[in-house]
C-alpha positions in Angstrom: 0.0 0.0 0.0 2.9 2.3 0.8 4.5 1.7 -2.6 1.2 2.3 -4.3 0.5 5.6 -2.6 4.1 6.7 -3.4 4.1 5.6 -7.1 0.5 6.4 -7.8 0.2 10.0 -6.8 -0.8 11.0 -10.3 -2.3 7.7 -11.5 -5.8 6.5 -10.5 -5.1 3.1 -12.2 -2.1 2.6 -9.9 -4.2 3.3 -6.8 -6.7 0.8 -8.1 -4.0 -1.8 -8.6 -2.6 -1.1 -5.1 -6.1 -1.5 -3.6 -6.4 -4.9 -5.3 -2.9 -6.1 -4.2 -3.4 -4.9 -0.6 -6.8 -6.6 -0.3 -5.3 -9.9 -1.6 -2.4 -9.7 0.9 -4.8 -9.0 3.8 -7.0 -11.8 2.7 -4.0 -14.2 2.6 -2.9 -13.0 6.1 -6.4 -13.6 7.5 -6.0 -17.3 6.5 -3.5 -17.7 9.3 -6.2 -18.8 11.7 -6.9 -21.9 9.6 -3.9 -23.7 11.2 -4.4 -23.8 15.0 -1.3 -25.8 15.6 1.2 -24.2 17.9 4.7 -25.7 17.9 8.3 -24.6 18.6 10.2 -23.0 15.7 13.0 -25.0 14.1 16.3 -23.9 15.6 17.5 -22.3 12.4 14.4 -20.1 12.3 14.9 -18.9 15.9 17.1 -16.1 14.7 17.2 -12.3 14.5 17.9 -12.7 10.8 14.4 -14.1 10.3 13.0 -10.7 10.9 15.5 -8.9 8.6 15.9 -11.3 5.7 12.3 -12.4 5.4 10.8 -8.9 5.9 12.9 -7.4 3.1 12.3 -10.4 0.8 8.5 -10.4 1.3 8.4 -6.6 1.2 10.0 -6.8 -2.3 7.0 -8.9 -3.4 4.8 -5.8 -2.9 6.2 -3.6 -5.8 6.7 -6.7 -7.9 3.1 -7.7 -7.5 2.1 -4.2 -8.2 4.1 -4.3 -11.4 2.4 -7.5 -12.4 -1.1 -6.0 -11.9 -0.1 -2.8 -13.8 1.2 -5.1 -16.6 -2.2 -6.7 -16.8 -3.8 -3.3 -16.8 -1.6 -2.2 -19.7 -2.4 -5.3 -21.7 -6.2 -4.7 -21.2 -5.8 -1.0 -22.3 -4.0 -2.2 -25.4 -6.7 -4.8 -26.0 -9.5 -2.1 -25.8 -7.8 0.4 -28.0 -9.6 1.6 -31.1 -9.4 4.5 -33.5 -11.5 6.8 -31.3 -9.7 6.3 -28.0 -6.2 5.6 -29.2 -4.7 8.9 -28.1 -6.0 8.7 -24.6 -5.1 5.0 -24.3 -1.6 5.7 -25.4 -1.1 8.3 -22.7 -2.5 5.9 -20.1 -0.3 3.0 -21.3 2.8 5.2 -21.3 2.0 6.4 -17.7 1.4 3.0 -16.4 4.5 1.6 -18.0 6.7 4.3 -16.4 5.2 3.5 -13.0 5.5 -0.2 -13.6 9.2 0.2 -14.4 9.7 2.2 -11.1 7.9 -0.5 -9.1 9.9 -3.3 -10.6 13.1 -1.4 -10.1 12.4 -0.9 -6.4 11.3 -4.6 -6.0 14.4 -5.9 -7.7 16.7 -3.8 -5.5 14.9 -5.0 -2.4 14.9 -8.6 -3.6 18.7 -8.4 -4.3 19.4 -6.9 -0.9 17.2 -9.5 0.8 19.1 -12.3 -1.0 22.4 -11.0 0.2 21.1 -10.8 3.8 19.9 -14.4 3.4 23.5 -15.4 2.6 24.6 -13.7 5.9 22.0 -15.8 7.7 23.0 -18.9 5.9 26.6 -18.4 7.0 25.6 -17.9 10.6 23.3 -21.0 10.5 25.0 -23.5 8.2 28.5 -22.2 7.9 28.3 -21.1 4.2 27.0 -18.1 2.3 25.7 -20.0 -0.7 24.9 -23.7 -1.2 22.7 -23.9 -4.3 19.7 -24.8 -2.2 16.5 -24.7 -4.3 15.1 -21.6 -2.5 18.4 -19.8 -2.9 18.7 -20.8 -6.5 15.2 -19.7 -7.4 15.6 -16.4 -5.6 18.7 -15.9 -7.8 16.7 -16.9 -10.9 14.0 -14.4 -10.0 16.6 -11.6 -9.7 18.2 -12.5 -13.0 14.8 -12.6 -14.8 13.7 -9.2 -13.4 17.1 -7.7 -14.2 16.7 -9.0 -17.8 13.2 -7.4 -18.0 14.6 -4.0 -16.9 17.4 -4.2 -19.4 15.2 -5.3 -22.4 14.8 -1.7 -23.4 18.5 -1.8 -24.4 17.9 -4.6 -26.9 16.4 -3.3 -30.1 14.2 -6.3 -30.8 12.7 -6.3 -27.3 11.9 -2.7 -26.9 8.3 -1.6 -26.5 5.7 -1.0 -23.9 3.8 -4.2 -24.8 6.9 -6.4 -24.4 7.9 -4.8 -21.0 4.4 -5.1 -19.5 3.9 -8.6 -20.7 7.2 -9.7 -19.2 6.4 -8.1 -15.9 3.4 -10.4 -15.8 5.3 -13.5 -17.0 8.2 -12.9 -14.6 5.9 -13.0 -11.6 5.6 -16.8 -12.1 9.3 -17.0 -10.9 8.3 -15.2 -7.7 5.4 -17.6 -7.2 7.8 -20.6 -7.8 10.3 -19.1 -5.3 7.7 -18.4 -2.6 5.4 -21.4 -3.0 6.6 -23.9 -5.5 10.0 -24.7 -3.9 8.3 -25.6 -0.6 6.4 -28.4 -2.2 8.0 -29.5 -5.4 11.7 -29.4 -4.4 13.6 -30.7 -1.4 16.1 -28.6 0.5 16.9 -26.7 3.6 14.1 -24.2 2.9 11.5 -26.8 2.0 9.6 -26.9 5.2 6.5 -28.5 3.5 8.4 -31.0 1.3 6.8 -33.9 3.0 3.2 -32.8 2.3 1.2 -34.1 -0.6 1.8 -32.0 -3.8 -1.4 -30.7 -5.4 -1.0 -28.1 -8.1 -4.0 -25.7 -7.9 -6.2 -25.3 -10.9 -5.6 -21.6 -10.6 -2.1 -22.1 -11.9 -3.3 -23.5 -15.2 -6.1 -20.9 -15.4 -3.5 -18.1 -14.9 -1.2 -19.5 -17.6 -4.1 -19.8 -20.0 -5.4 -16.3 -19.1 -2.0 -14.6 -19.7 -1.5 -16.6 -23.0 -4.8 -15.5 -24.4 -4.5 -11.9 -23.1 -1.0 -11.6 -24.4 -1.8 -13.0 -27.8 -4.9 -10.9 -28.5 -3.3 -7.7 -27.1 -0.3 -8.3 -29.3 -2.4 -8.0 -32.5 -4.0 -4.8 -31.2 -0.6 -3.4 -30.3 0.8 -4.3 -33.7 -2.2 -2.6 -35.3 -2.3 0.7 -33.4 1.1 1.2 -31.7 3.9 -0.7 -33.4 5.9 1.4 -35.7 
């Protein structure tokens, strides 16, 4: 919510996206009561680094999630572009893309800092800074993906507001894999739920299909009205 108010001072769509992201986060937090089990923390989690490392990492998901929502907004604006509203839509798309780039930049910086602090915690707990654990590796993959997205504007064939906004949406799947997928699908020092039954939610397949359809249709509209 803080990032949304800061980045969306002149954009009503950004405030709308922030409202959606904040409501989803609060809803997820409210699910905490579903598990009434109270147990002792694992020794490795009983550390001051838990507050620092996890807080910064999870805080970075805020602007990255905002970037994903703004990317979807931009694709919808491209999708609904026609000859009558092209000028107004182009201004809105340009505005959202700038704010999206700011949000992703902040999120990437925080994610990188949090990853380095995780190395400090790992050295204190396990005696090494880096061990190619699945959670560590996927955090690095997420950093590299978002770094690539921010640098795509330097590659002639990948420049464009459509490409940038689409990839801020696609890249978010790496965050979901880092945050949720590693815990269930891979085994490692961070996989605290690796013994549970793995059930892939249908929402994952729906999300992939939704992005594929939206990205494809909006590409034809972008090619028709914006691509030069």
